[in-house]
N, C-alpha and C positions, 0 to 999 in steps of 0.2 A: 920833819915830814908834814907835807901839806895835807890838812884834813879834807880840803875840797877835791883833791885828785881822786879819780875813780880807782877802784881796786883792780888788781890783775884779773880777777874772775869776771868782773863786769866787762872789762875790755875784751876778753876772749869771747864773751857772749855776743857783744855787739859785732865783732868781726865775723862770727859764724852766721849771724843774721844777714850781714851784708853779703857774704859769699853766697848764701842760699838765695837771696833776692836776685843777685846777678845771674845765678844758674837758671832760675825760673824765667828771668827776662830773656836770657839767651835761647832757652828752649822754645819760648813763645815766638821769638823772632825767627828762629829756624823753621818752626812749623808754618808761620805765616808766609815765609819766603818760599818754602817748598810747595805750599798749597796754592798760593796766588801769583807768585812772581817767578818761580823756577820753571824752566822748560820741562814739560811732561815727558816721562820715559815712554817712547813710542812702542817699544817692544813689549811693555807690560800689558798692552791691550789685546794681546793675541796668545793663542796656543800654538805650540811648535811641535813638529815631528822631524826626526832625523832621517836623512836619506840613507836607506839600507840596501843590502843586497839580498836577492832571493829569486825564486821562480814565480812566473806569472803565466796564467792561461786565460784566454778569452774563449769561452765555451757557450754552446747552445745546450740547454738542459731540457730533458724530456723524460717521460715515463714509458717504460717498455715492458714486454712480457716475453718470456723464454719459450721457444718451441723447438722441437728437433728439426734439423734441416732436412733430413731424409726420413720419411715414414710412409707406411702403407697401411691403408684400412683393408683388412682381410675380410672378404665376404663369402657368401655361399652362392654358387652358380646353379644349384639344383635345390628343389624343394624336398622337405623331409624332416624327420625328427632328429635333432642334434643328440646323437647317441653318446658321444664321449668327447670330453675336452682334456687333452693331455698336458696342458700347461696352466699356469696361473699368472696373475699380474706380478710383474717383476722378474719373470723367468727369462734367462738368456737363451736365445735360440739361434741356430745356424740356418742358413739358406737351404731349403729342401727338407727341413725337419718336420715330422708329422705334428700338427697342432690339434686337429679335431677330426671327428668322424661323424658323418650323417648315416642314418640307418639305410643300408644299401639293398634291402629286400626287394622293393618295388623296381629299383633300377636294374638289379641283377635279373629279375624276371623278364624285363624288356629285352635285355641282351640275349637271354636264353631263347625267347620267342623269335627274335630276329634271326638268330643262328639257325633255328629249326626251319624257318621260312626259306632261308638261303639254301639249306640242304635240299628242300623240296624243289626249289627252282632248278637247282643243278641236276637233280634227277629227271625233271621234265625236259631239260635241255638235252640230256642223253637220249631220251625217247625221240625228241624232235630231230636230232641229228641222224638217228637211225632211219626215221621216215624220209629225211632228205636224201640219204644215200640210196634208199630204195627208189625214190623218184628219179634220181640221177641215172640209175641202171635202166629203168623202164624207158626213160627218154632216149638213152643211147640205143636201146633195142629198137624202138620205133623208128629212129633215124636210119638205122641199118636196113630195116625192112623196107622203108620208103625208098631207099637207094636201089633196092632190087624190085621195087614196085610190088611188094608183098603185103602192104597194109594201106589203110586209107588215110587221107589227110586229116579227117576228123580224129582218128586215134592218135595221130602225131600231135595235134593241137592239144588234145586232152592231156597227154603225157607232159607237154611243155608247161601247161598251167599247173599241173600237180607239182612239178618240180619247183616252180616259182613260189607256190604256196608253202611248200615245206621249207624253203630257204627263208621266207618271211617269218614263219613261226620261230625258226632258230634265232633270227636276229631280234625278234621281240623278246624272247626269253633271255637272251644275253643282256638286253637293256634292263629287264626286270632284275636280273642278277646284279648288275652294276648299281641300280638304285638301292637294292636291299643291302649290298655291301656298304654303301654310303650310310644308310640308316644304322647299320651295325657299328660303324666307326663312331657315329654320334652317340649311340647308346653306350658304347664302351667308354667314350670320353665322359659322359655323364656319370657313369659308374666310378670312374677315377676321380671325378669332382667330389664324390662323397667323402673322399679323404683329402683334407685341407692341409696344405704344406706351407711352410714359411717362405715368402717370396724373397726376403732379404735377411741378412744376419743383423740381429739387434736385440732389443729388449721389449717384452710385452708390456705396454704401458696402460692398456685398458682392455677389458672384456665386457662387451655389451649384451651378449647372449648367455643363456644358462643351459646347462645340461638337461636334456629332456624337452627343451622348447622346440616347437614346430616352426620351421622356417619356410616361408612362402617366397619363392624367387620367380614368380610368373611375370612381374612387371619390373622389378629392380632387385639387384643383389643385396640381401640384408647383410649389414656389417656385423661380424661376430667379434672381432678384436682388432687392435692396432699394434703393429710392430714398428718400433722406431730405433734408429741408430743414434744413440745418445753421445757418441764420441765427438760430434760437432753440433752445437746448438745455434739457433738463429734468434737474434733479438729483434722482435717486432716493436718498433718505436713509433709513437704517434707525435709528430711535430706540428706545431701550429703554423698557420699560413704566414704569420709575421716573421717566423724564424727559418722557414724551409728554404728561402732564397739564399741563406747564408751557408747552406750545406753544399758540398761538392763530392762527387763520387771519388772514393779512394782516400778521403780524409780520415785521420785517426779518430777513434772513439773508444771510450771505456765506460764501464758501468760498475755499480756496486749493488749488492743484494741485502735484503733484510737478514740480519744475523750473520752476515759475512765478515764481521769485524773489520770493516773498512778495506777488505781486499779488492783490488782493482782487476777487472778482466778486460783485456785489450782486444781490439779488432779494428777493421777498416770498413767504412761505409760501402756497401755493395750495390744497393738499389734504392731508388726513391720511386714509389709507385705513383703514377700520374693521376689516378682517380682518388679523390679525397673521401674521407669519412666525416659526416656531419653529425655532431653530438651536441644537443642543446644549443643549436645555432652556432656552434664553434666548428670551424673547418680545420680538419687535421689530415696530415699526409703520413702514410706509412713509410718509414725509413728502416731498411733491413741491413744488418751486418752479422757476420758469423764469428763464433769464438770456439776455440778448441776446448774440449771437455774430456781429457783422457782419464781423469780420476772420477768422472761422473759426479762431481760435487754439485753441478747445476742440474736442476730438475725441471720438468715440464710445468708450465704455468707460473713459474717464479716471477715476482715483480722486480724489475731492474730500474734503478735510477741512472739514467744514461747521460753522458756528457760527450758532445761532439766538439772536438778541439778545432776551433777556427784559426787560432794563432797561439803561439807559446814562445816564451823566452826563458832561458836558464841562466842563473848567476847574473842577473841584471840589476841595475840601479832602479829602485822603486820609490815612488812617492804616493801618498794617498790621493784619491781623487778630490778630496776637500781642499787640497793645496791650490787647485785651479779656481776656487771660489773667491779668492781675495781680490776683488775688484776695487777701484778707487772709491766707489760708493760704499762698499763694505768697510773700507778703512775709515772714512769719515764717521760712519755710524758707530763703529766700535770705539773710536777715540772720544767722541763727543756725546755719546749716548743716543737714545732714540730721537728721531726728528719729531716724533709726536709727543715727546715728554715722558715723564715717569721713570726715566733711567733704564728702560728695558733695552737690551742689546738685540738687534735683529740682523743677523748675518745675511748677506745677499745670497740669493739662490745660486748654487754652483752650476756652472755650465761646463761639464766635463767633455773632453775630446771624445769623438766618436770611437767606439771600441772596434777592434778588428785589425786588419792589415791593409788598410787603404793607402798605406805609405806613411812616412814620417810626417808629423804635424808639429807646428810650433805653438807653444802656449807660454803664458807669463806666470811666474811664481814670485813670491816675496821671500827673500833669504835674509836671515839674521847675520849681520856683519860682526866682526870682532869687537868693534867699539859700541855694540848694542843698538845700532841703527838698522833700519830695514832697507834692503835694496831690491828693486824689481829686476828680475832676470828672465830673459827669453830662453826657453829650453826646447829641445827637440824630443817629441814623444813618439814612442813606438807602440808596442802591444799594450792595450788597456782593457780593463773590464769595469764593472760597477764599483770596485773597491780601490784598485791600485792602477798605476800606469808606469810603464817602463820609460826611463829617461835615457835617451841616446847620447845627448850632449848638453852641456850647460850647467851641470851640477856634479859635485864630487861626493863620494861616500862620507857620511858623518856630518855634512852640512845640515843646518836646521832651517826648515821652511815653515811658513805660516800655514797652519792647517785649520784654523778657525779663530773666532773671537773669544777672548778670555771673558769669563763670567764674573761680574762684580759681586762682592760679598753682600752688598745692600740690595741687590736685584731681587725681585720676587722669585718664588720657588719655580714658577712656570718658566721664567727666563733662564734659570740655572740648568734646565734640562738640556741634554745634548741635542742639537738640531738634527733632524732626519735629513740626510743628504740624498 
């Protein structure tokens, strides 16, 4: 045995050290190659979103208020004390049903006085007609005598004048009777107005007068209550001047209410009022549409969040609007860092296609290929809004498109925030 030969244990240790050194050298060489010499992975610089299917709407949003489509403010046509109110707020009434009564004593006394005056005039008429018949007989007698030359011309003329005067008095009394009868009809109508009836079938939504209150109707009819038909409600929506040009009569609309648990109420745009309302220097136009309310779940003065559907697509291929922000300038910035230094990634500002239905438009997106590379592809865009766009052609469901720049782990916290599109 050679005493200078290394022992087996020492040989094993030297082999292990050599292997470990080789492993460290290999790892360092791989790191240096991947860091400085290898081609960078282009796809790692981006965030991706898969093309999916779903529904999309392009809508004009506004705030509205609910009002009954058909309602009547019931007022008093005569003055007097409000003697009795037969209903209360929320009462269901039928057309012709008695709602309230005004004290009729003064009105009844006018009717009675006019009737008495009418009877007096009719009695006077009977007397005047009797005088006229007597004048007719005297005139006939004078004419007969004059034919026999048994009277004078003066007597005949007197008889003729008397007969004409009696006839005139009869006609005057008849005219007075006609006038009094007309006054009687007006007084009787006023007496009937003391009983206020429902003009339409509906619900009493408000009462502005109180029992015992004195109503003065000399200049205008005081409103006592409002009766409304709640089976159909009108949504009065205020749309800004920037959006009103996108509305068209007959377009679909829907709204939700506070506490409605997301329930949608559907309707169609019925009217756009031409005269605007200016609030705090903001020009707003009233847009109206009706909605059926058979269950009366909708009430007066409710606030509605309204959506006018400009365009819609169902079961469509969808991509986010951020997919159209991947311009060549954004690509260079994301791959090589900020042009200003510091490693901050600044994605280019997106330029989304115009929303609505102005016809298909063509845009460019970047699609991840199977080998990990990115391909620019021209796609046809249909309905779009602020969040998504419909793809008519150029993409398939499941394909991955660039939706933004990836955030580097060593970037500052401000750069790691999702950019607002």
